[in-house]
N, C-alpha and C positions, 0 to 999 in steps of 0.2 A: 575234444573240441565241442563247444556248444552247438547243438543242432538248431538251425534257423527254422522258426515257425512259419506256417503257411500264411501268406499275406493276403489272399483274396477271399481277400474279401469279406377324481373323487372315488370313493370305494364302490365296488360292485357287489351287490348282494342278491341273493335269490331266496326262494322259499326253502331251499334245502341247505342254506348256509353259505359259507364262502365258496366261491368258484372263481376260476380264472377265465376271463373273457378273452378268447383267442380265435374268434371266428368259428368257435365251437368249444366244447368243454374239454379242457386239458385235465387228464386224470390226476388225482391226488393220491399219494400213498396213504395207507390206512394205519400204518404202524411205524414207529420210530423210537429211539431210546429216550428215556426221561430227560437225560442231559440235553439232548438236541431240542426236545420240545420246549424246554425252559429258556433257551438261549435267545434273548431279545436285545442284549446290550453287550458292549465290550467287556464289562465287568463280569457278566455271567459267563461269557466265553473264556475269559482269562481263568476263572475258577475251574472250568472244565479242562482247559489246557494244562493247568498246574496238576490236576489230578491225573491226567493222562501221562504227564512226565514222570510220575512216580511209579508207573507201570512199565513192564518190559515192552520194548518196541515190537509191534506187530506189523509186518509188511502188508501193504494193501493186496487184496485179491485181484489178480489180473487175468483171470480166465476169460476167454473170448468164445462166443458162439462160432461154430464151424464156418459160417458164411462170412465172418469178419477176420478170420485168421489170414495172415500173410498178404494183406492188402498192399498194393504198391501205391505210389504217389497219385497216379491218375485215378485208380479205383477208389481211393479214399476221398479224393476231391469230388467224385461223382455222388457222394452221399451229402445231401443238402437238407437243411431244416426247411420245413414248409412255412413260409412267412405267415400264412393265414392262421397258424397256431401260435404265433408269438404271444407271449404273456402281455396283457394290457393292450392288445392289438386294436380292439374296437372300443376303447374307452376314451375319456377326455384327458387321460394322463399324458404328459409330454414325452414319456420314455416308454420303450418296450424292450422285451428280452427275447433273444433267440438262443436255443440250446445247441451245444456242439456234441457230435457223436464220438464215441470211442473208435479206435482203429489205428492202423499203421504204428507210429511210435507213441501215440496217445493211448496207453494201455492201463493207466491208473484211473479207476472210477472215482468220480467226484459227486458228492451228494449236493443236491440243490434244495433250498428251503426259502419260503417267503415268510417274512415277519408281518403279521396283520394285527389289527386291533383285537381280533378274537383269538390270537395265539399264533403258533408257528406251524406252518403247513409244508410238509415235504412234497416235492414234485417227483412223481414216478416216471420212470422211463417207459416209453411206448413207441414201438416201431412206426405207428401211424403218424408220428410227428415228423417223419423224415421221408424224403424222396430218395430211394436208393439207386436211381439211374439204372445202369447196366448190371449192378450187383444184385445178388440174391437177398431177399428180405430175411433177416435172421428170425429163427423160430425158437431155438433152444436158448432162452434168455436166462442167465444166472440170477439168483436172488440179489436184490440191491445192486443191479447192474450199473446204474448211474450214467453219467455223462462225462465228457472230457473237459467241459468248461462251458462258458456262456459268453455272449456279447450283448452289450446294450446299444440301442439305437436312439438317436435324438436328432431333432432338426437343426443341425449345426450350420448348414449353408443356405438353406431355403426353408421357409416356414411350413411348406406343404410336403416335405419329404424327410423321413427319419434316416439320417446317415449313421454309419457305424461310429460309435463314440469310444468304447473301451472294450477290450477283449481279455478274458482270463482263460488261458489254456496252456497246459503243459507245465509240470512241476509247480513252481510258484511264479511263473511268468505272467505279466500283464502289460498291455500297452494301450495308449490312448491317442486321440487326435484332437487338434484344435481346428478351427474353420480353415478350409482350403488345403488341409494337409493330406498326406498319403502315408500309410503305415510304413515305419522304418524300424528304429531301434525299440528295445523293450526294457522294462524294469522287472525286477524280481523281488520276492518277499525277503529272501535271505540267500547268502552265499557262504559255503563252508569249505575250507581247504582248497580254494581255487588255485590252480597251477602248482599244487603241492605234489611231490613225487608219489605219495601214497594214493593219489587220486582224489577227485572232487566228490563231495556229497551234495546231492540235490534235494533239499527239503521240498515237500509237496503240500499244496493247498488241498486238503482232503475233503473239505465241505465249505459251502458258502451259504450265507443267509442274506437275502436282499430285502431291505425294508420297503414296505409298500409306501410309495410317495403320495404327496398331496397333488391335487390338480394344478396348483400354481408353483410346484417345486422347481427350484433352480439348482438344487444339489441333491445327490443321490448317495445313499449309504449302503455299503456292503461290508458284512463281517465274514472273516475267513479263518478257518482253523488250519494251522501249519503243523506238519508232523514229519519227523525223520528219525533216524537212528540216534542222533545226538541231541535233538532239541524239539520242543513243541512251542507253539506260539499262537497268540490271539491277536488278530489284526482287524482294525476298523479302517476302511478306505472310503473316504468321502470324495465324490466325483463332482466337480463343478465345471460344466462345459462352457466354451466360449472361444474367442479368437485364440486365446491361450487357455487350454483346458488344464485344470489343476486336479491332481489326485493327492489328497492329504492322507498320510498314513500314520496311524498310531498303533504301535505294536508292543506287546509284552511277551518276552521270551523266557522259557523255562528249560534249562539244559538238563538232559539225562546223564551226560558224561562230560568230562573236560573237552573243550573244543580248541583245536590247534590254532586255526585262523578263522575268525568270525568276520564276514563281510556284510556291512550294514548298507542298506539302500543301493543294492547293486544295479548297474545299468549294463546292457549288453547290446553291441552294435556290430557293424560290418565296415571294414575298410579293405578294399582289394588293391586299388591303385589310385594315384592322383598326383599332386605336385611333388610329393616326396618319393614317389615310385613311378618310373616311366610306364607309359601305356604299352601293353604287349602288342606285337605285330598282328595278332589274330583278332583284335578288337578295334572298331573305329571310334569308340567313345573316348573323349579325352580323360574323363575321370569316372570312377565307379566307387561310391561309398555312401553309407547312410549317415555317417558323421565324419568330420574332418579334424576334430581336435578335442582335447580334454581341457576344460577350464576349471581352475581351483581358486577359491577365495579363502585364503587361510586366516584372514583377519588382519594379517600384517602386510599382505600383498595379493595382487591378482597375478596368476600364472597361467600361461597358455602353452600346451604341449601338442604340436601337430601329431596326428596319428600316422602310423606307417604299417606296412605289411612286411614284417621282418623275415629274415631267412631262417630264424629259429625263435622259439618262444622267448619273449622278454618280459620282464616285470620291473616296474619302477615305482618307488614310494615317494610321496610328497608330504612331508611332515607338517603338522599344525598343532598348535597348543589350544586353539579355540576355533574350530572350523565354522565358517559361515555358509559355505555351500560348495558344490562341485557339479559338473555336468559334462556329458558328451554332446557336443554341439555341431550343427551343420551350418557353418557361417557362409559358405559359398552358395548363394541363391540364384546364380545366373544359369539359365537353361543351357546356354552355349558351353558351359563347363562340363556338361554331361551329354548333351545332344541325344537323349534317350526319350523317344516319344511314348514309351510304355511305362518304364520304371519311374520317370520323373523324380530323380534324386533331389532336384532343387526344392521339392515339396516335402521332403522328409523332415519330421519335427526334430528340434533340439530338445533335450531333456535336462532340466536344471533342478538339482536337489537343493532345496532351501531347508537348512536345519532349524529346528525349534528347540530352544533350551540349550544348555551347555553340554556338549558331547564329550568334553574332556580332551585329553591329549591322545594323539594317534596319527594316522596317516591315510591319505587317499592312495590307493594302489591301482595302478594301470597295468593290465595284462594284455599283451598283443601276441596273437598266434598266427603262424603262417597260414595262408589260404591261397588256393589256385583259382577260386571262383567266387561269385557273389552270393552263392546259396548258403554259405555258412557264416554265422556270426563268429567273428574272431577277435573282438575287442570287448574287454570287461573292465569296469571301474567300480570301486566300492570303498567304503570307509572301514578301516580296521582300528578299533580302539586299543590303546595300550593296555588297559586294564581288562584282564580276562574275566569271564563270568564262570562260576563253578556250579555244579549240581547243588540244589538246595537254595540257590539264590535266583533272583529274577533280574531282567534287564528291560527297562522301558525306554522307548525311543519314539520320537515324533519328527516328521518332516513332510514337506510338500514337494511333489514332482511337478514342475511346470513344463508342459508340452508346448513348446514355442515354435513360432514360425519366424518371420522377419524381425519381430520384437525380441532381440537377443539380450540376455542378461550379460552384464559386463561392467567394467569400471567406467568412470567419467574421464578416462585417459584414452590415449591412442590404443587401438586393438590390432593384433596381428590379423592381416587379411590374406596373406599368402606366404608360403615358405617354399623356395625353390632351391634345388641342390644341383651342383655341377662339379665335374672333375677338371681342374685347370690343366691345359695341355702341357704346361711346362713341368708338372709334377703329378704323376699318377697317384701318389700316396696322399696328396692334399685334397681337401674338400672346400668348396666355396658355397657358403650359405647366403642366399639373397632373401631378406625378410622385409616385407612391406607392412607398414603400419598406416592406419587411417583413423580419423576421429576429429571432433571439433577442436580438441586441444591442439592438435597439430595444424589443422586448417587455419586457425586464428593466429598462428605465429606471424610476426612481422617479417618482411623480406630480409631484414638484416639479422634475423635470429641465428644464434649459433647452437647447433644440436650435435651432440656426440653420443656414441654408443658405449655404454658401460658393459663390459664383458666379464663374466665370472666362469669358473670351471672347477671341477672336482680334483683336477691335477693331471699334468702330463700332456696338455694340448698347447702346441706352439702356434700362437696367433701371428701370422706373417703380415696380415693387412686387415685393417678395420676402417671402413668408410661409411659416411652418412651423406645422403643427398636428398634434396626435396624432389618429390614425385609430382610433377605438375599435372600429370594426366589424371591423378586421383585426388589431389589436394593433400596427400599424406607425405610420408617420408619413407625412405628406403635405407636399410643397413646392409652392408656387405661385409661378411667375415670370411676370411680365407686362412686356412692353417692345416696342420696335420698333427697326429699324435707323436710325441717324442719317442725316440728309441727307448725301449724298456719300460714305457709307461703302462700302467695297469689299464686293462680294458674291462668294462666300458668307461668312457669319460662323459660326464654330464656337463653340458654347456648352458650358460644363461646369458641373455642379452636384453638390454632395455635402453631406450632413448632417454637422455636427460638434457635439460636446458641450463639456463643460467643458475648459478649457485647449486648445481647438481639437483635441480628440481625435477622429480620424475615426470615424464611426459607420456609414458606408455606402460602397459602391463609388461610382465617379464616373459620373454620367449625362452623356452627350454627345449633342449634336444640332447639325445645320447649319441655319441660317436664311438664306433668300435674300431679297434686297430685292424688294418688290412690283413 
């Protein structure tokens, strides 16, 4: 299971050359490899990644100073970067960078570099950059110790305070915020063999290069080198902050060996319980989740799959000949749905992956893993291309992740706003699905409009009752589907439901759900 990451939280020159203004002088390393020194563009990084893929994989050094071994959660959280040392802290630049410490399950050192007009400058680790709280300050620092990642700060919500904008930490994970949002789900650079019996491989961003921005910059550029046993990759991530923050990713991958299942643009989230899973007696909150559904735009249709916390690991594939986009979305924005004064799940961003160019044929895969608490990410979604890439070839892909709040991506049709599930008293083996749709298309229907539910299935589900009714409380419509798997039917069974009007004109996106035999 994927481990959930911690959630809390003009040029400057001097007589001695480039320095980092950070309320003091931030030390610069004096030596680095020639390849790293020359990396100022995606093309240069791709050349380096290709050469690295031709070499045998070398696992990163993960030795820790004695003071940092076996830190628990609270001890690691007590290590904090000193804000006065933030890169570009006392400049007129709109952004600043804080560095993140190694420790706990962040044991892979990450190299940090700045791309300046005078060249590439590596940033050296220095314990003086951090407040260690109750921990001992490490003294026996290995060579090229590095960091666990970094975060960018930008005035998202008010002009006089730089909020957290984006965080890169752990394997190839990163996450971003738009205005008024609170950290929730994450993106990843790449997923390999997720939910496969032989186990998942986690590629790692081994090094970052951050481009020195202009004083009037509204977009910030990061280069990242990805490395793992199976593949290397060169990534350019362009970060544009705003009400919806956008992270545009351009990546070129170079496999070292055949890859069983390649997951492109992976998203990772958490769903403990909600409308599709009853609240446990031990919790007062009605719902707990960072995302409540998967949205897929296959080009031919829009499809909505409510998330669940299954009894066992489940995997679903949604095929597409020309994918337009997919995302893990948090549609429910009502505080009363969560009643949590600390977590504020209603502020968690949705993440929509907009594809650029033709991604070819393949499928969006949704993996849902059982979880008993909200500390573990148990939801993963990614694109799996039908055409595998082989060693000696490369794979180039480009997409934008939109970190959205109330401005949700979706069709100009009615959208699913709630999925509720019940067991009819007259038949314990039956299931009743109550699906609410809302949207202007439905609200504008005349009083005499006839709306029916179009139901599809993969086979073996006996639909006993299908009803549609206007929901006057919301201005939308409700569909009620009651039925049960037939005796001997294969399990699981995939259901589809959409509302149609006159002449079978589509009125809504397609609701999708999986039913298992009792």
